[in-house]
C-alpha positions as CSV (number, residue, x, y, z in Angstrom):
1,M,14.1,8.0,-33.9
2,P,15.1,9.9,-30.8
3,G,16.6,8.0,-27.9
4,K,14.6,7.2,-24.8
5,K,14.3,9.7,-22.0
6,H,15.5,8.4,-18.6
7,I,13.8,9.4,-15.3
8,L,15.0,8.6,-11.9
9,V,12.1,8.0,-9.5
10,M,12.5,8.0,-5.7
11,R,10.2,6.7,-3.0
12,F,11.7,5.0,0.0
13,S,8.8,4.2,2.4
14,S,6.4,3.1,3.5
15,M,5.3,-0.3,2.0
16,G,1.8,0.9,1.2
17,D,3.0,4.2,-0.2
18,V,5.5,2.5,-2.4
19,A,2.9,0.0,-3.6
20,M,0.6,2.9,-4.6
21,T,3.2,4.2,-7.0
22,V,3.2,1.1,-9.0
23,P,0.0,1.6,-11.1
24,V,1.2,5.2,-11.7
25,V,4.6,4.3,-13.1
26,K,3.0,1.5,-15.2
27,A,0.5,3.9,-16.7
28,L,3.3,6.5,-17.3
29,L,5.4,3.9,-19.2
30,V,2.5,2.6,-21.3
31,Q,1.4,6.1,-22.3
32,N,4.9,7.4,-22.8
33,P,6.8,4.6,-24.6
34,E,9.8,6.8,-25.1
35,L,10.5,6.7,-21.4
36,Q,12.9,4.6,-19.3
37,I,12.7,4.6,-15.5
38,T,15.2,3.8,-12.8
39,Y,13.2,3.4,-9.6
40,V,15.3,3.6,-6.4
41,S,13.8,2.3,-3.1
42,R,14.4,-0.2,-0.3
43,P,15.3,-3.7,-1.3
44,Q,12.2,-5.3,0.3
45,F,10.0,-3.5,-2.3
46,A,11.7,-4.9,-5.4
47,G,9.0,-7.5,-5.9
48,F,6.4,-4.8,-6.6
49,F,8.3,-3.8,-9.7
50,A,9.2,-7.1,-11.2
51,N,8.6,-7.6,-14.9
52,I,7.6,-4.0,-15.6
53,P,9.0,-3.2,-19.1
54,Q,11.2,-0.1,-19.4
55,L,11.8,-0.1,-15.6
56,N,14.9,-0.9,-13.7
57,F,14.7,-1.2,-9.9
58,L,17.7,-0.2,-7.9
59,N,18.1,-1.4,-4.3
60,A,19.0,1.2,-1.7
61,D,19.6,-0.2,1.7
62,L,19.3,3.0,3.7
63,D,19.9,1.2,7.0
64,N,23.4,-0.1,6.1
65,D,24.9,0.8,2.7
66,Y,23.5,4.3,2.5
67,K,23.0,5.4,6.1
68,G,23.0,9.0,7.1
69,F,24.2,12.0,5.0
70,T,27.4,10.3,3.9
71,G,25.3,7.4,2.7
72,I,23.0,9.6,0.7
73,A,26.0,11.3,-0.9
74,K,27.4,7.8,-1.8
75,L,24.0,6.9,-3.3
76,Y,24.0,10.0,-5.3
77,R,27.4,9.3,-6.7
78,Q,26.4,5.7,-7.6
79,L,23.2,6.9,-9.3
80,K,25.0,9.6,-11.2
81,K,27.7,7.2,-12.4
82,Q,25.2,4.5,-13.4
83,E,23.0,6.5,-15.8
84,K,22.5,9.9,-17.4
85,Y,19.1,11.0,-16.2
86,N,16.9,13.6,-18.0
87,A,14.9,14.3,-14.9
88,V,14.3,13.3,-11.2
89,A,10.8,12.5,-9.9
90,D,10.6,12.8,-6.1
91,L,7.5,10.9,-5.0
92,H,8.4,11.1,-1.3
93,D,9.6,14.6,-0.4
94,S,11.5,13.4,2.6
95,L,14.8,14.8,3.9
96,R,16.7,12.1,1.9
97,T,15.0,12.7,-1.4
98,K,15.3,16.5,-0.9
99,I,19.0,16.1,-0.6
100,L,19.2,13.8,-3.6
101,R,17.1,16.0,-5.9
102,R,19.1,19.1,-4.9
103,L,22.4,17.3,-5.7
104,F,21.1,16.3,-9.1
105,S,19.8,19.9,-9.7
106,L,23.3,21.2,-9.0
107,S,24.5,19.0,-11.9
108,G,21.8,20.4,-14.2
109,V,19.1,17.7,-13.9
110,P,15.6,19.1,-13.5
111,Y,13.2,17.7,-10.9
112,A,9.6,17.7,-9.7
113,F,8.3,16.6,-6.3
114,I,5.0,15.6,-4.7
115,D,2.6,18.1,-3.2
116,K,1.3,16.3,-0.2
117,G,-1.5,18.8,0.4
118,R,-0.6,19.3,4.0
119,M,-2.9,22.3,4.7
120,E,-6.1,20.8,3.2
121,K,-5.4,17.6,5.1
122,K,-5.0,19.7,8.3
123,L,-8.5,21.1,7.7
124,L,-9.8,17.6,7.0
125,T,-8.5,16.2,10.3
126,R,-9.1,19.1,12.7
127,F,-11.9,19.0,15.3
128,P,-14.2,20.9,15.6
129,N,-14.9,22.8,12.4
130,K,-13.7,19.9,10.2
131,V,-13.8,20.4,6.4
132,L,-15.0,17.0,5.5
133,K,-14.6,16.7,1.7
134,P,-12.7,14.4,-0.7
135,L,-9.2,15.5,-1.4
136,K,-7.0,14.7,-4.4
137,R,-6.1,11.0,-4.4
138,T,-2.5,10.2,-3.6
139,V,-2.0,8.4,-6.9
140,E,-3.0,11.6,-8.6
141,R,-0.5,13.5,-6.6
142,Y,2.1,11.0,-7.8
143,A,0.9,11.5,-11.4
144,D,1.1,15.2,-11.0
145,V,4.9,14.9,-10.4
146,F,5.3,13.4,-13.9
147,R,3.0,15.9,-15.4
148,G,5.2,18.6,-13.8
149,L,8.1,17.1,-15.8
150,G,6.0,17.5,-19.0
151,Y,4.6,14.0,-19.5
152,K,1.0,13.1,-20.1
153,I,-0.6,10.5,-17.8
154,E,-4.1,9.4,-17.2
155,L,-5.2,6.9,-14.5
156,D,-8.2,4.6,-15.1
157,Y,-8.7,3.4,-11.5
158,K,-9.5,-0.1,-12.6
159,L,-8.6,-3.3,-10.8
160,L,-6.6,-5.4,-13.2
161,K,-6.4,-9.1,-12.6
162,Q,-3.6,-11.0,-14.4
163,P,-4.0,-14.5,-13.0
164,K,-0.9,-16.0,-11.4
165,P,-0.9,-19.8,-10.9
166,L,-0.1,-21.1,-7.5
167,T,3.3,-22.8,-7.4
168,T,4.0,-26.1,-5.7
169,D,5.8,-24.4,-2.8
170,I,2.9,-22.2,-2.1
171,I,0.4,-25.0,-2.4
172,A,2.4,-26.9,0.2
173,I,1.3,-24.2,2.7
174,T,-2.1,-23.3,1.3
175,G,-3.4,-26.5,-0.1
176,D,-5.4,-26.6,-3.3
177,K,-8.2,-24.0,-3.8
178,T,-11.5,-25.9,-3.3
179,Q,-13.4,-23.2,-1.4
180,P,-13.6,-19.4,-1.1
181,W,-10.3,-17.8,0.0
182,V,-10.2,-14.7,2.2
183,G,-7.1,-12.9,3.1
184,V,-6.9,-10.9,6.4
185,S,-4.3,-8.3,7.0
186,P,-5.4,-7.4,10.5
187,F,-2.7,-4.9,11.6
188,A,-1.5,-1.4,10.9
189,K,1.4,0.7,12.3
190,H,-0.8,2.7,14.6
191,E,-3.7,1.9,17.0
192,G,-6.0,4.4,15.3
193,K,-5.9,2.3,12.1
194,T,-6.2,-1.1,13.8
195,Y,-9.4,-3.0,14.3
196,P,-9.3,-4.2,18.0
197,P,-7.7,-7.6,18.0
198,E,-10.6,-9.2,20.0
199,K,-13.0,-8.0,17.4
200,M,-10.8,-9.2,14.5
201,E,-10.6,-12.6,16.2
202,E,-14.4,-12.7,16.3
203,V,-14.5,-12.0,12.6
204,I,-12.0,-14.8,11.9
205,N,-14.0,-17.1,14.1
206,K,-17.1,-16.4,12.2
207,L,-15.4,-16.9,8.8
208,S,-13.7,-20.2,10.0
209,R,-17.1,-21.7,10.9
210,Q,-18.2,-21.4,7.2
211,H,-16.8,-23.1,4.1
212,I,-14.1,-20.5,3.7
213,K,-10.3,-20.7,4.1
214,V,-8.7,-17.7,5.8
215,F,-5.1,-16.6,5.3
216,L,-3.5,-14.2,7.7
217,F,-0.9,-11.7,6.6
218,A,1.4,-9.6,8.9
219,G,5.0,-8.6,9.5
220,S,6.4,-8.2,12.9
221,P,7.3,-11.0,15.4
222,V,4.5,-9.8,17.7
223,E,2.0,-9.9,14.8
224,K,3.2,-13.3,13.8
225,G,2.6,-14.6,17.3
226,I,-1.0,-13.4,17.3
227,C,-1.7,-14.7,13.8
228,D,-0.1,-18.1,14.7
229,S,-2.3,-18.3,17.8
230,W,-5.5,-17.6,15.8
231,A,-4.5,-20.2,13.2
232,S,-3.9,-22.8,16.0
233,V,-7.4,-22.3,17.5
234,Y,-9.7,-21.9,14.5
235,E,-10.2,-24.4,11.6
236,N,-9.7,-23.2,8.0
237,V,-7.3,-20.5,9.2
238,I,-3.7,-20.4,8.0
239,S,-1.0,-17.9,9.1
240,V,1.4,-17.3,6.2
241,V,3.4,-14.7,8.2
242,R,7.1,-15.1,7.4
243,L,6.5,-18.3,5.5
244,L,6.4,-16.7,2.0
245,S,8.6,-14.3,0.2
246,M,7.1,-11.0,-1.0
247,E,6.7,-12.4,-4.5
248,Q,5.0,-15.5,-3.2
249,E,2.7,-13.4,-1.0
250,L,1.6,-11.5,-4.1
251,V,0.8,-14.7,-5.9
252,L,-1.3,-15.9,-3.0
253,I,-3.1,-12.5,-2.8
254,N,-3.7,-12.8,-6.6
255,N,-5.6,-16.0,-5.9
256,L,-7.8,-14.6,-3.1
257,D,-11.5,-13.9,-3.6
258,V,-11.2,-10.9,-1.3
259,M,-8.8,-9.2,1.1
260,L,-9.9,-7.8,4.5
261,S,-7.5,-5.0,5.5
262,M,-7.0,-1.9,7.5
263,D,-6.0,1.4,5.9
264,S,-2.6,-0.2,5.5
265,A,-0.3,-2.0,3.2
266,G,-2.5,-5.1,2.8
267,M,-5.0,-3.0,0.9
268,H,-2.4,-1.7,-1.5
269,L,-0.8,-5.1,-2.1
270,A,-4.2,-6.5,-3.0
271,S,-4.8,-3.6,-5.4
272,L,-1.5,-4.5,-7.2
273,E,-3.0,-8.0,-7.8
274,G,-6.4,-6.9,-8.9
275,T,-8.0,-8.4,-5.8
276,P,-11.0,-6.5,-4.2
277,V,-10.6,-5.3,-0.7
278,V,-13.0,-4.8,2.2
279,S,-11.2,-2.1,4.2
280,I,-11.8,-1.0,7.8
281,W,-11.1,2.6,8.6
282,G,-10.9,4.2,12.1
283,A,-9.1,7.4,12.9
284,T,-8.2,7.9,9.2
285,H,-10.6,8.5,6.2
286,H,-10.4,7.6,2.5
287,Y,-11.1,11.3,1.8
288,A,-7.4,11.9,2.6
289,G,-6.7,10.1,-0.7
290,F,-5.3,6.7,0.4
291,L,-8.0,4.3,-0.8
292,G,-6.4,1.4,-2.6
293,Y,-6.1,1.9,-6.4
294,G,-9.2,0.6,-8.1
295,Q,-10.9,-0.2,-4.9
296,S,-14.6,0.7,-4.4
297,E,-15.8,3.0,-1.7
298,D,-18.8,0.6,-1.4
299,N,-16.5,-1.9,0.3
300,I,-15.4,0.5,3.1
301,V,-16.4,-0.3,6.6
302,A,-16.3,2.7,8.9
303,D,-18.2,4.5,11.7
304,N,-19.4,8.1,11.1
305,I,-18.5,9.4,14.5
306,E,-18.1,13.2,14.2
307,C,-14.5,13.4,15.3
308,R,-13.1,11.2,12.5
309,P,-10.9,11.6,10.7
310,C,-8.6,12.9,13.5
311,S,-5.4,12.0,11.7
312,V,-4.0,11.5,8.2
313,Y,-1.9,8.5,9.1
314,G,-3.6,7.3,12.3
315,D,-0.6,8.3,14.5
316,R,-2.4,10.8,16.8
317,P,-3.5,9.5,20.2
318,C,-7.3,9.4,20.5
319,F,-8.5,12.5,22.4
320,R,-11.5,10.5,23.6
321,K,-9.1,7.8,24.9
322,D,-11.3,5.0,23.7
323,Y,-10.9,4.8,19.9
324,A,-14.6,4.6,19.5
325,C,-14.3,5.0,15.7
326,M,-13.0,1.4,15.7
327,H,-14.8,-0.1,18.7
328,R,-18.2,0.9,17.4
329,I,-17.8,-1.1,14.2
330,Q,-19.7,-4.4,14.7
331,T,-18.1,-7.6,13.5
332,K,-21.4,-8.7,11.8
333,L,-21.1,-5.6,9.5
334,V,-17.5,-6.7,8.5
335,V,-18.6,-10.3,7.8
336,D,-21.7,-9.1,5.9
337,R,-19.5,-6.8,3.7
338,L,-17.3,-9.8,2.8
339,S,-20.4,-11.9,1.9
340,K,-20.8,-10.6,-1.7
341,F,-17.3,-12.0,-2.5
342,T,-17.7,-15.3,-0.7
343,S,-21.4,-16.1,-0.9
344,L,-21.7,-15.8,2.9
345,I,-25.2,-15.3,4.1
């Protein structure tokens, strides 16, 4: 029996993008049992890859241990010393990964890298004369990298729920589940992808007045302050920001009935746990390929204003100056879309 083939997989950011690679590498390993993967990424993403057979996660702290070009060269030497790789799969195509894959190539290791479809995304986001049509999903672009290395892989786009019991330390924060649980991930990196806070607060208020418990997820100190203030004002609302580890957050998300999220990491974390997501989209559009794995287009909340999408990542300033694509979305529509998961009427 021939030995296993070993692939080095690279993706360093962002949280949502790294999370989207998980169902792809899982499918790859199941469908190609002769493979072994070393996945190199930032330490905070290690929890995404826990307990995946045939996969070893390697922490790469790019802000300290492997900073700058000398740091990348150091990382290359460590990777090369640790294992003998048969191929390199670059799922990022960033400057760092370009350097790493080229170094491996010089030592005879073949590589493949992601085609991000920049030109077709430019046509999708231009205005006027927008070409509004669905593009290849990002997870398929990831899968294409492995196909380029000669491996077969098919994606089924199904939400897979593997129940995870709540541990006592989580229950100490959440309480026992005696009512519908809704997660809310209200923030995104850019304003064009963020539902206006005053509107999100109204949604949370409406949910809190019904027999539903709401859990708020976020990251930064500013976001924590906002979530904590909402939790202090409204009943049945708990902010778990910076109270749980990533692994604990995933367990909690696994036990939610539904997640309300922007086009951001919250959607992709819920997909990892088989939890349905009602997603709010503003300046971006799911046609660009970033809908959460296994999530339904029927659960998207968006306005059809003619200028959207104006951006792939939501980072372009609104040319109208008013972010109408978000402000025109009524809070009742958001709550109504959640109702099929929580029996809200």
